[in-house]
DOGULO-660937 format. One record per residue (C-alpha): x, y, z; residue in one letter. Coordinates in pm, whole numbers, padded with zeros to 5 digits, always signed. Each point is the difference from the previous one (the first is absolute). Layout:
REM residues N
XYZA;...
***
This chain:
REM residues 413
+09696+12160+10090X;-00054-00394-00107X;-00010-00109-00356X;-00131-00320-00141X;+00192-00127-00321X;-00271-00265-00219X;+00250-00187-00235X;-00198-00163-00254X;+00149-00257-00243X;-00138-00049-00306X;+00079-00216-00302X;-00235-00005-00289X;-00315+00148+00251X;-00185+00228-00257X;-00318-00144+00110X;+00048+00013+00361X;+00255+00272+00052X;-00253+00298+00006X;-00248-00133+00248X;+00243-00083+00267X;+00186+00360-00077X;-00317+00173+00049X;-00072-00177+00347X;+00385-00004+00149X;-00080+00438-00085X;-00325-00047+00175X;+00150-00068+00354X;+00166+00341+00021X;-00281+00105+00259X;-00025-00306+00200X;+00399+00003+00013X;-00053+00349+00128X;-00204-00119+00287X;+00248-00178+00148X;+00286+00216-00019X;+00134-00063-00364X;+00027+00314-00159X;+00118-00073-00343X;-00060-00267-00233X;+00248-00090-00280X;-00097-00273-00289X;+00256-00106-00171X;-00069-00290-00274X;+00288-00177-00135X;-00049-00118-00395X;+00214-00309+00012X;+00044-00030-00406X;-00331-00025-00098X;-00088-00032-00361X;-00389+00115+00027X;-00114+00375+00109X;+00052-00053+00339X;+00283+00291+00021X;-00242+00258-00230X;-00273-00065+00227X;+00196+00081+00328X;+00186+00329-00189X;-00342+00148-00023X;-00061+00063+00366X;+00271+00236-00038X;+00165+00112+00322X;-00229-00195+00222X;+00184-00286-00092X;+00366-00107-00028X;+00048-00229-00302X;+00353-00212+00021X;+00050-00158-00353X;+00282-00329+00010X;+00113-00281-00193X;-00179-00312+00146X;+00160-00134+00338X;-00315-00127+00146X;-00213+00063+00255X;+00283+00024+00308X;+00186+00193-00234X;-00254+00256-00076X;-00111+00012+00357X;+00369+00056+00093X;+00040+00323-00256X;-00317+00141+00155X;+00135-00067+00305X;+00307+00191-00056X;-00225+00302-00169X;-00199+00030+00298X;+00025+00326+00221X;-00212-00098+00271X;+00077-00119+00346X;-00250-00311-00041X;-00038-00197-00328X;-00293-00194-00106X;-00054-00244-00285X;-00257-00168-00211X;-00101-00204-00281X;-00110+00217-00323X;-00292-00277-00068X;-00219+00163+00278X;+00008-00353+00200X;+00127+00224+00321X;-00199+00261+00132X;+00198+00343+00014X;-00286+00094+00294X;+00154-00184+00216X;+00298+00228-00008X;-00094+00249+00283X;-00028-00289+00253X;+00316-00168-00098X;+00199+00326+00001X;-00190+00106+00409X;+00164-00359+00080X;+00343+00078-00125X;+00008+00355+00198X;-00086-00179+00308X;+00322-00180-00030X;-00017-00280-00258X;+00281-00019-00230X;-00188-00239-00292X;-00343-00006-00056X;-00145-00249-00210X;-00352-00037-00119X;-00106-00344+00103X;-00249-00222-00268X;+00003-00277+00229X;-00098+00166+00360X;-00385+00053-00044X;-00099+00223-00265X;-00209-00080-00310X;+00244-00180-00198X;-00120-00141-00393X;+00381-00164+00009X;-00009-00326-00259X;-00001-00321+00264X;+00330-00097-00147X;+00142+00298+00082X;-00133+00045+00336X;+00147-00328+00061X;+00339+00088-00120X;+00007+00325+00210X;-00082-00206+00317X;+00281-00229-00063X;+00241+00245-00092X;-00099+00228+00321X;+00023-00330+00176X;+00343-00037-00111X;+00088+00300+00061X;-00124-00006+00392X;+00203-00302-00006X;+00331+00101-00101X;-00041+00342+00174X;-00146-00082+00334X;-00267+00277-00022X;-00341-00051-00123X;-00150+00191-00331X;-00290-00063-00171X;+00082+00129-00351X;+00366+00009-00091X;-00046+00068-00395X;-00265+00281+00035X;+00069+00304-00280X;-00142+00272+00212X;+00228+00153+00309X;+00120+00291+00161X;+00315+00059+00107X;+00256+00232+00170X;+00271+00128-00255X;+00231-00033+00281X;-00030-00420-00020X;+00114+00001-00350X;+00366-00031+00123X;-00089-00305+00205X;-00228-00196-00258X;+00242+00053-00345X;+00102-00171-00202X;-00312-00145-00091X;-00118-00177-00350X;-00085+00127-00358X;-00239-00276-00019X;-00376-00061+00123X;+00146-00175+00324X;+00093+00386+00130X;-00263-00019+00257X;+00042-00309+00170X;+00381+00078-00009X;-00088+00322+00167X;-00180-00150+00260X;+00284-00267+00088X;+00280+00284+00007X;-00221+00186+00220X;-00103-00275+00259X;+00381-00087+00018X;+00053+00378+00020X;-00228+00007+00309X;-00186+00294-00149X;-00353+00065+00155X;-00261-00126-00249X;-00334+00040+00043X;-00297-00147-00231X;-00319+00148-00102X;-00279-00189-00145X;-00109+00127-00275X;-00266-00089-00326X;+00186-00193-00310X;-00214+00010-00344X;+00141-00245-00268X;+00139+00176-00297X;-00209-00009-00329X;+00162-00181-00283X;+00345-00208+00012X;+00217-00012+00300X;+00357+00068-00035X;+00088-00233+00277X;+00071-00374-00083X;-00141-00217+00278X;+00320-00277-00051X;+00252+00217-00112X;-00022+00269+00247X;-00105-00182+00277X;+00314-00190+00005X;+00166+00324-00069X;-00143+00108+00325X;+00110-00248+00192X;+00333-00010-00091X;+00002+00387+00061X;-00099-00098+00372X;+00214-00254+00049X;+00282+00136-00144X;-00036+00344+00141X;-00032-00187+00347X;+00301-00141-00028X;+00209+00307-00032X;-00163+00080+00390X;-00042-00331+00136X;+00137-00334-00127X;-00051-00164+00327X;-00369+00047-00059X;+00013-00237-00362X;+00282-00196+00102X;-00085-00053+00368X;-00342-00076-00091X;+00078-00237-00248X;+00304-00186+00238X;-00280-00024+00275X;-00237-00149-00243X;+00224-00245-00113X;+00123-00088+00355X;-00391-00030+00104X;-00006-00258-00297X;+00283-00229+00148X;-00116-00025+00309X;-00373-00070-00115X;+00191-00289-00187X;+00173-00133+00312X;-00327+00033+00218X;-00222-00179-00244X;+00289-00276-00016X;+00000+00017+00361X;-00383-00048+00021X;+00008-00280-00214X;+00228-00215+00193X;-00174+00080+00300X;-00321-00167-00145X;+00173-00283-00085X;+00171-00049+00302X;+00346+00004-00136X;+00257+00258-00131X;+00021+00007-00369X;+00126+00239-00255X;-00081+00053-00338X;+00361+00130-00114X;-00073+00167-00339X;-00212+00225+00228X;+00220+00033+00280X;+00273+00082-00226X;-00249+00261-00162X;-00044+00190+00325X;+00360-00001+00028X;+00016+00201-00320X;-00272+00211+00078X;+00150+00066+00333X;+00364+00093-00116X;-00184+00179-00266X;-00207+00235+00252X;+00311+00063+00206X;+00157+00099-00315X;-00283+00261-00095X;-00014+00139+00309X;+00315+00068+00072X;+00033+00138-00365X;-00307+00238+00139X;+00180+00131+00310X;+00352+00049-00164X;-00193+00203-00321X;-00201+00227+00290X;+00413+00113+00091X;+00080+00122-00355X;-00312+00146-00067X;+00023+00195+00299X;+00316+00151-00078X;-00154+00154-00340X;-00283+00170+00192X;+00084+00361+00189X;-00349-00025+00191X;-00125-00225+00224X;-00214-00256-00202X;-00274-00282+00076X;+00227-00340+00063X;-00059-00310+00190X;-00217-00361-00040X;-00222+00072+00279X;+00113+00329+00189X;-00009+00361-00192X;+00391+00027+00073X;+00255-00206-00047X;-00044-00399-00011X;-00279-00070+00285X;+00254-00164+00313X;+00324+00065-00222X;+00062-00375-00041X;+00257+00021-00246X;+00225+00128+00320X;-00020-00360+00150X;+00091-00128-00433X;+00336-00103+00194X;-00063-00217+00225X;-00292-00170-00184X;+00218-00054-00279X;+00268-00164+00179X;-00218-00191+00175X;-00135-00120-00339X;+00386-00061-00100X;+00076-00223+00285X;-00342-00185-00012X;+00074-00091-00345X;+00326-00161+00105X;-00171-00164+00275X;-00229-00169-00229X;+00267-00102-00263X;+00248-00150+00334X;-00319-00150+00141X;-00098-00197-00327X;+00360-00088-00086X;+00020-00112+00373X;-00328-00243-00022X;+00086-00078-00366X;-00286+00184-00134X;+00210+00104-00322X;+00030-00426-00075X;-00086+00039-00362X;-00198-00332+00064X;-00264+00181+00147X;-00262+00154-00214X;-00012+00312+00181X;+00398+00068+00031X;-00002+00327-00197X;-00224+00167+00279X;+00242+00035+00275X;+00243+00170-00248X;-00215+00218-00186X;-00177+00125+00378X;+00344+00109+00116X;+00092+00166-00310X;-00332+00198-00027X;+00072+00103+00399X;+00321+00135-00087X;-00056+00171-00288X;-00296+00178+00213X;+00209+00058+00291X;+00281+00178-00282X;-00352+00193-00141X;-00052+00144+00346X;+00347+00105+00111X;+00088+00140-00331X;-00311+00210+00036X;+00034+00057+00374X;+00377+00149-00152X;-00154+00194-00282X;-00258+00140+00266X;+00251+00159+00241X;+00173+00138-00264X;-00247+00176-00164X;-00163+00099+00322X;+00326+00167+00082X;+00020+00161-00324X;-00346+00125+00029X;+00083+00172+00334X;+00336+00152-00108X;-00097+00339-00119X;-00271+00075+00290X;+00325-00122+00229X;+00225+00240-00159X;-00233+00298+00025X;-00013-00093+00405X;+00386-00046+00062X;+00037+00330-00171X;-00248+00191+00196X;+00134-00109+00341X;+00195+00298+00166X;+00224+00036+00308X;-00186+00177+00305X;+00221+00033+00310X;-00134-00170+00312X;-00277+00275+00146X;+00060-00122+00385X;+00417+00008+00141X;-00078-00331+00142X;+00051-00147-00331X;+00354+00027-00113X;-00092-00149-00326X;-00175+00173-00259X;-00334-00127-00197X;-00090-00031-00342X;-00343+00143-00110X;-00178-00090-00335X;-00173+00316-00174X;
***
């Protein structure tokens, strides 16, 4: 027998709490039609100073009222999750902006195999969302899709249904309004099956508690920092590749300009900027790959990692850091030796600084690559230590079955 626990966080919602509770209780027959036999409605009063708790208490045993000191939107939801008894947990806001009538459909999707069902306000149904918030949600959804590698249309929807069993995989979660984008980010990196169901959205009457600028920045930081705890190379590597592309563009523009005028001429300030961008790009990328190994040590389950592929780091370029680094070091030494031989470091020359600077940057880049390779090797060995130990302990000695074989063989059990 499946039970749905609907959690409603409420803070000073005396004008709208009765309407949303009535609508939630009214969906019980529709839930039964899709196989959800029991409905549990939980209202978490998050330190309200108005009549919110009094109104909810009037429902008696039909609604569970939990009162607490103000912890924030996410804190209220986590309190409700902890008190819920259902195998499925749903939640929505107390201001009637989200339609509880869509819970039966969302529950059916969850029972068909989805781990988390998101009511998407951006997927086609009628929405009264203001333009500025629609643009903001599009940006956040695009950012989350970029850092996770999985397309999602509404990263911050406040109406969802999830299986109770996935809570350990998506915790910890913040107490603040960035609870939902943080949940989406963790769920995607944990390889949970997320399905979006289009829902209509109604703008709340009265003043919204959401600050576009303050909470927008909070959403942005929550997505980025949560993603960094799973897949640093996606962010650092992306920044590094962008820097390398900018360096190549600068050099390319210089070459094209030289071909146009018919003679090779370099703008040394621009060329120096390209060198700095290239070195910074290599540093950012190697930092991301190293951090990815560190992060993997703290996760017992497979997580979504990699700049391009779903696992690892694409073609595992970090395995080649050692020879790339050695090549950069030797190249840097060669540049300096050649500069000395051809008197390019003569102080009388206006560009006498260039060859030593190029040499130093190449050597430093080589050292960075070789250091990153060494760290990747060590961290890779540490990440496999438990699995290899378990495999070694599970090998047993079994005598050879055929008399022609005098040696014994080992089989893994």
